[in-house]
N, C-alpha and C positions, 0 to 999 in steps of 0.2 A: 348284579347289574349296577347297584348303587355305587359300589366301589369303583367300577369302570367308568360310571358317569362322572363321579367326583374327580377321578384322575383325568378324564378328558377336559373337564372344565378347568382344572388347574393348568393343564398344558395349554389350553386355549388362552387363558389369562396371561400366562407367561409369555406366550407368543405375541399377544397384543402389546404387552409392555415393550418387548424387543422391537416390534414394528414401530410403536410410537416414538421410542428413543432414536431409532434410525431416521425417522422422518424429521425429527427435531434437529438432529446433527446435520442433516442434509439441507436445512433451510439456509438460504444465503442471508449474509447481513446480520448474523446473530451477534449481539453485543458482546464484546470481549471483556468488558469491565463493568462493575456495578456503577450506577449513577452516583457521582460524588456529591450532588445537591438534590434536594427535593423541589420540583418545579411548583409554581404557584397553584396550578391546576393539574390534577392527576391525568387528565385526558390530553395535555399538551403533546404534540409531536416533537420529537428531538431526533436528530441524526447528525452525529459528529464522526468524521472519517479522516483518515490520513490520505492526502491527495497523491503522495508519491507511491504508496503501496496499494491504495485502495481499501485498506484495512478498516473495518468498523471499530471505532473506539467507544462510542456511546450510542444508545438508541432507546427510545421510548415511543411506542405507538408509531414507529416509523413507516409502517406500511398501511396506515389507516387513511383512506381517502378523505379529504376535507377541502373546505374552501380555502383559496390561497390569495385572494385579493390582488394587490399590484405585483406580487411575485410573478404573475402572468407575463408582465413586461419584459421579463428576461428573455422569454422566447420571441416576443415581438422584436426586440433589439437584435437578437440573434439572426432572425431571418432577414432583417434589414441589412445587417453587415455581410450576410452571405449572398445577398441578391447581386452583388457586383455594381450596384448603382454608385455613381460618383457623388460622394458625400459633400464635396465643395460646391456642387451645383445647386442653383436656386430652383424652387418649385413654387407654384401657386396653389393655396388652399382652395379646393374646388367647392362649388355651391352644393354639390352632393353630400357634403358633410354638415349641412345646415342643421338638419334634425338631429344628427349624432351629437353635435355641440350642444344643442338644447337639452337633450337627455342627460348629457354629462353635467350640465349646470343644474338641472333639476335634482340630480342625485348628489349634489354637493361634492362632486369630484374635483380633485386638485387639477389645475391647468397652468399653462404657461402663457395664457392670454391670447392664443391664436384666433384670428378672425378670417372669415371666408373672404377670399380675394387677396389675402395678404401673401407676399412673396418672401420666402425664408429659405435658408440654406439647409440642406439635409443634415449636416453635422449639428446645427443648432437644434433641430428636432430630436436628434439622438440624445444630446446633452439635457434637453428639457425632459425627455423621457426618464432618464437614469439619474439625473441630479435632483430634479424637482418632482419626479414621478408624475409627470403631467399626462393626464388621460387624453387631452386633445391632441398631444404629440403622438400618442399611440395610434389614434384613429387616423391622423394625417399620414404616418408612416405606413400603416396598413393599406390605406387608400393608394398611396404612391406606388407601393410594390405590386399591388393587385389590379391596378387600372381602375380604382374605384369600387371594387367588389370586396367589401369587408368579409362577407361570408366565405368567399374563396380564400381569403387570407387565413381565417380561422381554420379552414381545412388543411392549409399548408402547415399551420402550427401543429395540428394533431399528427400529420404525417411525419414532421420532424421529430416529435416527441417519440413516436414509435421507433423511428431510425436510431434514436439515442438509447433505446432499451426500456423506455417508460411503458409500464403495463397497466397503470391505475391513474392515467392522466387523461382528462377530457376538457378541452378548451371550448368555450361558447362564445367568448368575446375577446377583443384584442388587448384589453387593459386590466380586466379583473374587477372593474367596478360593479359589474352585475354578477352576483354570486351564483345564482341558480344554474347548476349544471356545470360550472366552471370549477373543476376539482382537480387535485393531485395528491401525491403523498410526499412525505419528507425524503424518502429514498429516490423517487422519481425526480424531484426538484434538485436533488444533489447531482443527478446525471445532467440535467439541463445546465446547471451552474458550472459544472466542470467545462462544458463546451463553451460557455461564455468566458470563463477564466482563461481559456486557451487562446481568446481573441484579444489581441493587444489593444485594439481601438476600443472594444467594450471596456476593458479594464481601465484605460485612461479616463473614460467618462465616468465610470462607476467610482473611481477614487478621487474625483474631483469634489472639493468641498464648497467652493463658490465658482460660478461661471457668469461671464457677462454676455447677454444676448445683444446682438447689435441692433441698431435702429433699422426699421423696415419701412416700406411704404405706407403702413398703417400704425406704425409705432415710431414717433418722432425721436425718441430718446432710447439710449441704451438702457437695459434693465439687468439687474443682478438676481440670480436664483441661487439658493443655498440647498445643500444636500439634506435629504430627510434621514440620512444615516447618522444618528447622533454619536455613535461611537467613533466617528471620524472628527468630531468637534473637540479640540483640545481643551475647551472650557467646560466639557460635560463631565459629570461625575464618573461615568463609566467609559470615558475615552480610554482607548488602548492604542499604542503606536504600532502594534502588529496587525491591526485591522486592514484588510485589502478589499474595498468594495462591500457589498455587491448589489443587494436590493432589499427595500423594506416594502411592507404592505399592511393595510388595514381596511376592513369593513366591519360592520357591526356583527355580522355572522361568522366572518373568518377570524376576528380578533386581530391582535398584533402578530405579524409574521415577519420573519427576517431570515435572510440568506447572507452568509458572509465567508470570507476566507481570512485566515490568519496565518502570518509568516513570521518566523523568528528563528535565528541561528540556522538558516538553511532548510527548515522544516515547515511544511505548509499543511494546514488542516482546513476542511470545509465544514461548515456548521449550518444546519437548517432547524429553525424553531417555528412551530405553528401553534396558534391558539393561545397566545399569552395576552398580557395586557401592557399598557404604556408604562406603568409603574415598575414592572418587573422584567420585561423582556431583555433589556440590555444588561441588567444585573445578572440574570441567569446566564447569558452568554458570556459575560465577563468572568463569572465564577467557573463555568465549564472550561473556558479556554485558559484561564489562569492555571486551573488544576492540570490540564493537559501539558502545558509548557513547563509547569513545575514538577511534574511527576515523570514524564518521559525524558530519558537522558541517554547519552552515549555510554556504553559500557564495553569492557573487554570480554569477549566471548571465548576466545582460546588463548592459551599460552604455549610456550615451547617446551615446558617441562612435564606436562601431564600426558601420559600415553593415551592415545585416542583409538588405536586399533592394533591388531596383530594379524600376521600372515604366516600360514604354515611353511616351515622351512625344510627343505630336503637336503640330503647329503651332509647332514650335520648331526651326529649322535648326541653331541654335548647339549644342544639347545633345539627344542622342537618347533619354535616359532620366532618370528622377527617381531620386535616391538616398534611401533611407529608413532611419531610425534609430529605436531604442526611445525612447519619450517619457519613460520613467523606467526605473530599474533594477529587476530581478527577482531574488529570492533563493530558494534552494531548499536542501533538507536532503538529504544523501547522502553517498556514498563519493567521496573525492577523484578517483578514476579514472572516475567516472560520465560519460558522454558527454552533452553538451548539444546538442539538436537543436530545430528549429523547424518548424512548418507555418504557412502564411500564408493570409490571406484578403485578397486584392488585386484591383483592377480589372484588366482585360486591358490597358488603357492609360488615360492621363489627358491631358486637353488643356490646354495652357498658355493662360492664365498660372496658375502654381501659387504660392501664398504661401509665405514661410518660416514653418516651424512648423505647416504645414497637415497634418491627420490625413488619411492616404491609405488606410490599411488597418490590420490587426491581425496580430500574430504570437502563436501559442500556443507556449509554452516547455515543452520536455519534458527531463526528466533521467532518463537510463537507461531511456527508454521509458515513463516515468510523467509525466502531465501536471501541471505545476506552476502555470501560470497564463497569462493573456492580457495583452498590452501593446499600446497604440496605436503605430502607426508614423507618424512625422512627417518632414517635410523640414527640412534644415539651411540651405536658401538659397531664394531666389526664382528661378522659371523663367519667363522672359518670353516672351510669344507673338510670333510673327512679325508679326502685325498691328500690335501695339503697337510692336515694333522698327521696322518700316517706316514707321509713322506718325511715330515720333520722328525718323527719318532724313529723312523728307519735311520736317518742320518745320525741321530744321536747314538744309535746302537753300533754304528760302524766302528768306532774306535775300540769299543769292547771286543767285537769279533775280531778285529785285527790283533788285539793283545792275546786273545785266546790262541789264534793261529800261530803267532810268534812263540808263545809258550810250548805249543805242541812241537813246532819245528825245532826248538831248542832241546826238548827232551829227546827227540828223535836223534839229534846229533850226539848228545851226551851218552846215550845208551849204544852207541856204535852202529847206528844205522837201523836199528829197530828189531823186530822179532826173528828175523832170518839168522842172526848171530847165535842166539840162544839155541836154535834148532841144531846147528852144526856142532856146537859144544856137546850137546846131549848125545849125538851119534857117536863121537869119539869115546866117550866113557863106556858105551855098550861094547866096543870091540875089545877092550881090555877084558 
């Protein structure tokens, strides 16, 4: 019984390991590469992904729910742009926002200086929200969209997040100034950021470094606001010309948060960092993105001289299979260590004769599990059928056969017509 018990326990342990491995492999968003840097705080959340393929490049605590501060405003802006409201139209800030503006002021939240009764254009509210990260702009936008019901707007924020595939996001306010219950993950924020990135008007505002607010009925002069995204400032240490927007955030509980996209040489990456500090967050982002653009390169994945596949060949005794090669080279973009694999669309067999350069099938080229492209597979030589080979051999034998027949015919003539002559001579000798 003890042996049986130990055997059962070993089998159960082995099964548990297999199941655990299968679960780990099935989890989405697993980091493809080791972190190239050590973040300032081990519990920081990082999620870096390839926008074109959706491939995860780097991640650290990416599925951990945490406070997100003003990154909340990405969703507020997205709903504003999706509302269909005329952004050039003016609205008046309602008195219903009096207490909201007071609460923002008491929380030391950043503002664009809106006042109750002020008439402003919607587009100026959008730029105030995304350039200066103005909390009063977020409240004015939410009120405008929801008819003054901020709670209803928050409900729409959560509905839209669910539509985008967010599973660990919960909005409780329209600007992120109030942390409690207002949470998301780096992975979820990446999904929201992608929706924002796809909106041209959002990106125009998010990539703006300085913006001039026009005079209003309660502001006699124009005012200039400046982006909170320091990586867009050419005078900043960690300025990078590949940065494309997107949004910054800070509260005491959330720490420094940042979402951005980076584009260079036709390739775009998205990056979310949560829970860093002002001294390090932009350095960390610059180092991770510099590593990405410096490491991932275009490379040749196939050539025309390496055999990729074979197909069984029938009616050809000399060669049992056809060797196939890529008709042209295929290039891809990725990490130098990414594995190149192929899937094939080929016939079960092919009958000779097969011409040199004939297309026999196709190969789909994959780089680290992501499809790159499809290439025709061709032969590099001719494969001749047995019928043709035998026919040629027969033709080559015909002259020999003709010579043999001619020799036999000549012998027949020289011997006087053949065996019958000798039989007649023999009979005459017996008569004597």
